[in-house]
Residue, then its C-alpha position, 0 to 999 in steps of 0.5 A: m518480508n517484514l511489514v513496517y507501518t508508518v503513522r500515516f498509514a496506520e491513521a489512514a487505515a483507521l479511517l477506511s470504511k468497514e468493508a476496506r478494512a475487512k480486506l486489509p489483512k488479506a492484502l498485507k499477507l499477500l504483500a508480505e509473502d510476495p510484493r509482486h502477487p498479481g492480485l495486488q496489481v503493484k506498480k511503480i508510481q511515476g513521476l517521483g524522480d529516483r524515489e522507489i514508491f509503489e502502489a498496490r490495489l486493495d480493491q477497485k477504489i482503494r490503493l496503498t503505497f509502500q517502499l521496499q528497503g532490503e527485507l523491509l516493506i514500509l507501508r506509507n499511505i492508504d486511501d482512495h485512488d487519487a488521494c493516496l497516489g497524490n500523496p504517496 
């Protein structure tokens, strides 16, 4: 699976703590290899109508959101749980 970063994702990732940024490469590798990897606890975000946006867990506090389009995995946002899911 090929990863594509939105500008919003890149900007939000740059604002993460040093500890969270250190965890990001492993999470992105897992997403690229298997978006359903159990360590990511991926689930569809409810309440978005027909929009297929998913969340994955970086750690206990940080979530990232993404969409799947064929062989592309589009990274949309990354932030603490409430902020990220409030604006997926």
